[in-house]
TIBALO-127526 format. One record per atom (N, C-alpha, C, CB): residue in one letter; x negated, y negated, z. Coordinates in steps of 0.2 Angstrom, whole numbers, plus 5000, padded with zeros to 4 digits. Each point is the difference from the previous one (the first is absolute). Glycine has a CB too. Example, Ala and Ser with C-alpha at 12.3 -4.5 7.8 and 13.67 -1.06 7.14 Angstrom:
! residues 2
A493450285039A500449945000A499649945000A500950065006S499349894990S499649945001S500449955003S499450034990
//
This chain:
! residues 305
X516451525027X500350054995X500649995002X499450094998X501149924995X500650015001X500450074999X499849894997X500950095006X500150065002X500450034992X500249975015X499950114985X500350034997X500750035000X498949994998X501450024997X500650055003X499850064999X501049944998X499150135006X500050075000X500650025005X498550014997X501650065002X500350045004X499650015003X500750044996X499749995011X499650035007X499950084998X500649915011X498950134990X499750044999X500650075005X498649914999X501550134999X500350065003X499650055004X500649994991X499649995017X499450025006X500150085001X500049885009X499450144994X500150095001X500350005006X498950064994X501149995009X500250025005X499650005006X500650044994X499749935014X499749955005X499450055000X501149935009X498450044996X499250025001X500350055007X498849874994X500750175007X499750035004X499849965009X499750054987X499949895008X499749995005X500349955004X499250034995X500749975012X500549955004X499649935001X500550105007X499049904992X499749925001X500249964993X498750045008X501649984985X499949974994X500949995000X498550064994X501849885006X500649985000X500550034992X499349885009X500150094986X500150014992X499650004996X500749965001X499150084994X499550014993X500449964996X499450125001X500549824999X500349984993X499650004994X500649945006X499750074988X499650024994X500049944994X500450125004X499549834996X499949944996X500450014993X498749985006X501649974992X500350014992X499349974999X501649984996X498550044996X499549964994X500349984995X499350075001X500149874996X500349964995X499350014996X501049905006X499050104988X499450004996X500049924997X500150154996X499649805006X500049924996X499650014998X500449925005X499450094988X499849994993X499550025002X500649914993X499150175009X499750035001X499450005007X500550014987X499949965016X499849985009X500650025002X499149905002X500850185002X500450045005X499849965005X500250124996X500749865008X500449975007X500350065001X500349885000X499550125008X500450055003X500249955008X499250134994X501449895006X500349965004X500450035005X500049924992X499650075016X500350055006X500449965003X499150075002X500949855000X500549975004X500249954993X499750035014X500949954988X500650025004X500450074995X500249865006X500050205000X500150044997X500750015003X498950044997X501550015000X500650025002X500250015007X499950064989X499449985015X500150025008X499649975004X500250094999X499649864995X499649955005X499849954999X499750065004X500749884998X500049944997X499149965002X501650005001X498350005004X499349975005X499650045004X500649915002X498750074997X499650025006X499649955002X500050114997X500349875008X499749945004X500349944996X498750065005X500849894994X499949974995X500249994992X499350025010X500450054989X500250024992X500450024998X499350024999X501049964995X500649984997X500150044994X499949885004X499350104991X499850054996X499550044999X500649944999X499150074998X499350075001X500050014994X500150085009X499549904986X500050024992X499150015001X501249924992X498850165003X499350034999X499749994993X500350095009X499549884987X499949994994X499350034995X500749905005X499250124991X499550034997X499950085004X499449864997X500050165004X499549984994X500149994992X499550065008X500349894990X499849994995X499749994996X500449995003X499550014989X499350024998X500449934991X499350195009X500549744991X500450004994X499750004992X500749945008X499550054988X499649994994X500049944999X500150084995X499349915000X499949924996X500449975002X499650024990X500549915011X500449955000X500550015005X499749984987X500450065016X500550035006X499850015008X500450084989X500149885014X499849985008X500549995003X499049954998X501450025007X500350015006X500449934997X499250075012X501649904987X500349974996X500349975005X499950054990X500249925015X500750005005X500149905000X499750145010X500849854984X500049925000X500349975005X500150004988X499849935014X500349975006X500750035000X499349895001X500950095007X500750055001X499849995010X500250124986X500749845015X499749985006X500350065005X500149864998X499750095009X500150075004X500349955008X498750124994X501649885009X500149985009X500350055002X500249885001X499650085006X500050045005X499850065004X500549934996X498950095000X499550055001X499149985000X501150084995X498649985007X499349974997X499650074996X499949915012X499950084983X499750054995X499250015004X500849964987X499550105013X499050025002X499650044994X500250025014X499249974984X499950054994X499550015003X500449974989X499250095008X499450035002X500050074994X500049955015X499150024984X499950074994X499650035001X500349964991X499750125005X499450035003X499650004994X500550085010X499849904984X499649994995X500149964994X499850095005X500049854990X500149954996X500149935003X500450084994X499649895002X500449935005X500549994996X499049935007X501250034996X500649934997X500049955003X500750074995X499449865000X500049935000X500749975003X499350014988X500649985017X500849985003X499949895000X500150155011X500549834984X500349935001X500650015004X499649954988X500349985013X500849995005X500149944999X499950075010X500849914992X500249934999X499649935006X501250074994X498349975011X499849945003X499349994998X500650015010X499450044983X499249964995X499550065002X500249845003X500050205002X499750045002X499850054994X500549965011X498550054988X499950034995X499650055002X500349924992X499750165009X499750055005X499850074996X500749945011X498750074988X500050084999X499850045006X499749974989X500850085011X500050035006X499550074997X501349955006X498250104997X499850044996X500150075008X499049904988X500550155010X500250065006X499949985006X499750074993X500549975012X499849995007X500349915003X498850104995X501649855002X500049935000X500950005002X498749964990X501449995012X500750005000X500449935000X499950105005X500649904991X500449944999X500750015002X499349984991X500649955016X500650005004X500549964994X499350005013X501249964986X500549964997X500649995003X499650034991X500449935013X500750015004X500549934996X499350045015X501050024983X500749934995X500149955004X500750084995X499649945012X500449975004X500849954996X498749995008X501349944990X500649964999X500050014991X500049905012X499550144985X499950004993X499350004996X501149945001X498650104996X499450004995X500250054994X499149985010X500349994984X500150054996X499250024999X501249974994X498850085004X499350044997X499950034996X499849995007X499650034990X500150054995X499350055001X500849904993X498850165003X499750045001X499850024993X500550005010X498949974990X499750044992X499450045002X500349904992X499650105003X499350044998X499749964995X500350125001X499049835002X499649944997X499650054993X499649905014X500650064982X500050014992X499450025001X500849924994X498550085008X499450025000X499850075002X499949885001X500750155001X500150055004X500450044995X500049935012X500250064983X500550044994X499650024995X501049935001X498450104996X499750034998X499950064998X499949945004X500750105000X500050065001X499650035005X500450004990X500250045012X499450065005X500349965008X498550044990X501849915011X500349975008X500350035003X500149914997X499650105010X500550045004X500449965004X499350085001X501249945000X500450005008X500350025004X500049964997X500050035008X500450075006X500049955008X499350154993X501249865008X500149965006X500849985004X498849954994X501250035009X500650015006X500249924999X499550125012X501349864987X500549935003X500450025003X500049934993X500150025012X500450035007X500549944999X499050065011X501449924991X500449945001X500250025008X500649984987X499349975017X500250005008X500549955001X498950035006X501649974996X500649975003X499949945003X500450105002X499649845001X499749955003X500650005005X499349944990X500650055017X500549985004X500449964999X499450035005X501349974997X500649944999X499649925003X501250105001X498349915003X499849925001X499649994996X500149985009X499550064984X499449974999X500350014991X498950035014X501849994982X500350024995X500149924998X500550135001X499549805002X499849954995X499449955003X501250014995X498350045006X499549955002X499649994993X499950055014X499649914986X499649974993X499550084998X499749845004X500450154990X499650054995X499149995002X501049984988X498850095012X499350005001X499750064997X500149945010X499450074988X499350034998X499750005003X499949974993X499850115010X499450015003X499550044998X500649985007X498850044991X499550054999X499750015003X500049984993X499850095007X499450025007X499550054993X501050025017X498549964985X499550054996X499850065004X499649904996X500150155001X499850055003X499750005005X500050034991X499349945011X499849995005X500249965007X499550044992X501049935004X500649985007X500450035004X500049934995X500050155001X500550045003X499450045004X501250024991X499250005015X499850065004X500050064996X500549945010X498650114992X500250054998X499750065008X500149964983X500650095016X499750055006X499850054996X500849985010X498650074991X499750054997X499750045006X499849934989X500150145008X499850035005X500550075001X499649885005X500150184995X500450075001X500250014992X500549995016X499550004980X500150024992X500749924997X499950195003X500049795002X500649964998X499749924999X500950085007X499649884989X499649924999X500649974999X498850014994X501549955009X500749955002X499849955001X500650075005X499649894987X500049925002X500749975001X499049994993X500749965012X500849975002X500249964996X499950005010X500849994987X500249954996X500449945003X499950094993X500149965014X500849955004X500150015004X500550004995X499449975013X500250045005X499350015004X501150064992X499350005012X499450025006X499850075000X500349925007X499250104993X499950094997X499350025005X500549994984X499750055019X499150045003X499649945003X499950094991X500549865013X499749945003X499549944996X500250105008X500249914986X499649954995X500749964997X498850094996X501149835002X500749974999X499949964992X500349965015X499950064982X500149964994X500049914999X500750114999X499049884999X500249934998X500549954997X499450045001X500950014998X500649984993X500749975007X499750154986X500249815013X500949965007X500550034993X499649845010X500850204995X500750004997X500449965006X500050124993X500449895004X500749985001X500550045007X500049964986X500050105011X500250055004X499650065004X500849984992X499250065013X499550055002X500050034994X500150015012X499450024985X499850044994X499450045000X500649914996X499450145002X499450055000X500050034990X500350065017X499049924983X500050024992X499450025000X500749924993X498850145003X499450025000X499850044995X500049995011X499550044988X499850044994X499450045003X500349924990X499950145008X499550045006X500050084996X500749935014X498850064983X499650054996X499950095005X499349874993X500750165005X499850075006X499750064995X501249985010X498050044992X499850054999X500550075002X498849925001X500950144996X500550065001X500050015006X499850074991X500649955013X500249995010X500249975003X499450025000X500049904999X500249955002X500649995003X499349984995X500949995010X500750015005X500049914999X499950135011X500849834989X500149915002X500450045004X499949894989X499750095016X500749985007X500449944998X499250035009X501349964995X500649964997X500549985009X500050084983X499949885019X500350005009X500649964996X498849975012X501550024993X500849975001X499949925002X500850135005X498849854994X499949925002X500549954995X498750045003X501850004991X500149984995X500850025003X498850004989X501449965008X500850055003X500250044992X500849895012X499250084985X500050044991X499450004997X501049964997X498950105001X499450034996X500250034994X499550035011X500249984984X499850054994X499550004998X500950004997X498950065000X499450014996X500250014992X499350075012X500449904984X500250024991X499350044999X500849874995X499250185003X499650054997X499649974993X500850095005X498749884993X499849974993X499650044995X500149895006X499450164999X499950034996X499850085004X499749894993X500250185005X499850055006X500550005004X498949985000X501050105004X500750025005X499849995005X500650104996X499849905007X500049985009X500450045002X499749885001X500150165005X500550025004X499949965008X499950124993X500849885009X500349985008X500650065002X500049854998X499550175009X500450055003X500250064997X500249925005X499350104990X499950064997X500649994993X499550095013X500749864985X500349994993X499449984996X501349965004X499050034989X499549984995X500449974995X499250085002X500549874998X500349944994X499349994994X500749925011X499750074984X499749984994X499949935000X500550094994X499349875000X499949944999X500549994997X499050005000X501449935001X500549964998X500750015004X499450004987X500350035020X500849995005X499649935006X500750184999X499849815002X500149965005X500550025007X499949934990X499650095015X500350035006X499949975006X499850104995X500849895008X500549945004X500050055007X501049924989X498750065016X499950015006X500449995005X499250004997X500850035008X500950005003X499649965007X500950154995X499249805007X499749955005X499850035007X500749924994X498850065009X499650025006X499750074998X500949945009X499050114988X499650055000X499249984997X501150084998X498549955004X499049985001X500150074995X499249945015X500750074978X499850034995X499350004996X501049995002X498850064995X499350004996X500250024993X499150035009X500649924989X500350014990X499150044998X501149824995X498850245004X499450044998X500050044990X500250055018X499249924982X499849994993X499950084999X499449884999X501050154994X500150064999X499350014994X501550015003X498249934995X499450034996X499949915000X500350154992X499249805001X500249945000X500649965000X499350044996X501049935007X500649975001X499849925002X500650135004X499949824995X500349924999X500750005003X499349974989X500849995016X500549995003X500149915001X499750145007X500849834992X500249955002X500549995005X499649984991X500250005015X500349995007X500349924999X499050095007X501749924998X500449954998X500550005005X499750004989X500549965016X500549985004X500049945004X500150105000X500349905004X500249935004X500550005006X499849964989X500449995013X500749995002X500350024996X499949925006X501150094997X500450014997X500149914998X500450135006X499849874989X500449934996X500649985007X500050064985X499849865016X500549985002X500849974997X499050005007X501450094991X500750004995X499950024994X500549925004X500050104993X499950014990X499849954999X500950074997X498949974997X499849944992X500450024997X498849974998X501349964996X500250034993X499749984996X501050015001X499050044995X499549994992X500449994993X499150095004X500749874993X500049994994X499549994995X500949965005X499050094990X499449974995X499349985004X500949954992X498750015008X499849995005X500149965006X499550024992X500949975010X500249965005X500350035007X500249934989X499350055015X500250045008X500449945004X498750085003X501849935001X500549965005X500050045003X500649924995X499850045012X500550025006X500649984996X499349995011X500749974985X500849984998X500149994993X500149955009X500450084989X500250014994X500049954998X500550075000X499949875001X500149954997X499249974998X501449985007X498150034995X499449965000X499850034993X499749995013X500550064985X499750054993X500249974995X500150115004X500549884996X500549984996X499749914998X501350095006X498449875000X499949964999X499250004996X501049985010X498750054993X499450014995X500150054994X499349985011X501150074987X500150004993X500249934995X500550125005X499949854998X500349924996X499349984998X501349965007X498250025000X499649965000X499450014993X500550005015X499650064985X499650044993X500150014995X499850055006X501049954994X500049974993X500149974998X500050044999X500149915004X499949915000X499349994999X501049975009X498550064993X499349974999X499849965005X500250014990X500449975017X499749995005X499350025004X501249995000X498650064999X499450015003X499549984997X500350105004X499049875000X499449994999X499750034995X500149965009X499750024984X499650064995X499250035002X500649924990X499350115006X499450025002X499549984996X500550085005X498949874996X499549984996X499750034996X499949955007X500150044986X499650044996X500350074996X499149955008X501450054994X500650095000X500749954996X499550095017X500549904980X500649974996X500650035000X499249974994X500750135005X500650045000X500150005004X500150054995X500749965005X500350065007X500550054999X500049905008X500150134997X500750055000X500649985001X499450055004X501249954991X500549985001X500450035006X499949984988X500649985015X500450045005X500450074997X500249885007X499750184995X500550054997X500649985002X499250095000X501349934996X500750004997X500450055005X499549974988X500950015015X500450045005X499849995006X500150074992
//
């Protein structure tokens, strides 16, 4: 998905919960009937582990003839991580990949030194009433991996481990949790999970990962007696073991990992530890030096300014 410009929201008072370092309210943009909430980066928090962008899109129901249409655009220095709750998206990239992602599956696209891709709703599903709801994150690559060859990995829902019981259902997308390990091979210590909770169910979170956060997708949760509603990214202090408890039916995404190996520069869809590398990527896209996306002749022009 391509970056959209938006102002950071005005945040409220400090929280009373000592376990929570920040509660971030995403900035929201309506992209032609598809609401996108961007929780990272924020003016108060740029990253959580390797997660440098965190988008929650939908839920949306498209009218007849409509759907997602993100034209081909470039990336460097990051990996996109796409995960759906509802609907499907057709992914095409400059490696020649053609892959459809559906709920419970994961697409991991490592941009490395450069890749272009598009994300669209299949024409056959544009008859009206098509639903779409999910997450897309951008993970910064380590400085050693920023210029590696691009790659695309897909894991189906049956490949991702599920830990269930005591009112919780946790699908592990990346990393290690509750003794289970995701098959997704990341280039940095990463945690990403989708957890649905019945009323009163508890989701224990240990301190194995130094940086951790929970994004509330649906419902309300309580943490150390404080209650939080949907659409908030709750960033935890390192080292504390805590639990997230569902006040009713709830769904949360758990994310985190090791702190990155230095700051990152971001411009449009480019991420790098070096400003000059972003300038080179801008020139390459403007001059048409990225490999094209087979089967998709459109493209998003380089933004001005």
